[in-house]
C-alpha positions, -999 to +999 in steps of 0.1 A: -101+044+711-110+058+677-139+034+673-152+043+708-151+080+699-170+074+667-196+052+685-200+080+711-206+106+685-231+085+666-250+077+698-250+114+708-262+125+674-289+098+673-302+107+708-298+144+704-316+146+670-349+138+688-348+173+705-366+164+737-379+198+747-401+202+716-416+167+716-421+158+753-439+171+783-420+176+816-427+140+827-419+126+793-386+145+793-374+124+822-382+093+801-364+109+772-333+116+794-333+080+805-336+068+769-308+092+759-285+079+786-292+043+776-283+050+740-251+067+751-243+038+774-250+013+746-223+027+724-198+039+750-203+016+780-190-019+789-206-039+761-198-060+730-191-029+709-163-016+731-150-049+745-151-074+717-130-100+735-153-104+765-174-134+768-210-130+757-238-156+754-240-167+718-272-172+699-268-199+673-297-190+650-273-189+620-251-218+630-235-235+612-220-207+592-225-210+555-210-198+522-232-201+491-219-202+455-237-203+421-225-211+386-243-220+354-248-257+364-253-257+401-255-242+436-229-251+462-235-245+499-205-250+523-215-254+560-187-251+586-192-279+612-157-283+627-155-307+656-187-326+646-185-362+635-200-371+601-224-396+617-239-368+639-249-347+609-281-350+589-290-331+557-326-331+543-346-315+515-384-310+517-408-309+488-409-271+492-371-269+485-361-263+521-326-276+527-320-284+564-288-293+581-291-308+617-264-320+640-251-326+674-218-317+689-210-340+718-198-326+750-164-334+764-162-363+788-159-358+825-122-368+823-115-342+796-133-315+816-114-323+847-085-300+840-103-274+819-099-238+829-119-221+802-146-234+778-156-215+746-166-244+724-203-248+716-219-281+725-254-294+718-278-296+689-282-272+660-305-269+630-303-245+601-327-243+572-324-224+539-349-220+511-336-231+477-346-216+444-372-233+422-348-241+394-331-271+412-330-307+403-340-324+436-328-358+423-292-345+417-279-334+450-245-344+464-235-341+500-198-343+510-180-341+543-144-332+545-122-314+571-151-301+591-170-287+561-203-301+546-206-293+509-241-296+495-240-294+457-274-289+441-276-291+403-299-267+384-327-281+363-323-262+330-359-268+321-370-249+352-343-222+348-357-187+347-357-172+313-360-136+325-386-115+342-422-119+331-445-089+335-480-099+347-512-081+338-531-065+367-568-072+366 
């Protein structure tokens, strides 16, 4: 209830701060009122902010989820790929230091779906790419799969390591 009240106040303040009467003609004021009502409805109505447990269509632009770590010697990327077989995952590195993880999560068989009453698991293909820094050793990369997590360990190339910020002369 507290979050709904805060969201309502934020939306009201956002929409009210535009002061419709001084900026819009009579016809435009109707458009403003519609816009104002939509903003209020966004933060107070039946949506993902007020009902977090309802089902909403997911967009998997950042799937699989990733944690990234850095130390003096290497970078480590941990991709969460639970429920996906090792043989259905492919990790690649391009010449431009783009690390890509691709995979496919197989759908349940017809027999398994037979008694299903609700499905929330994601099935299908996914791809996620990240740009790696220039100071990597592309020949010293290890990829491990364990317990639904793909670890990509990329060693740093100390010759390429940045020595600091270089100021460039403007011509």
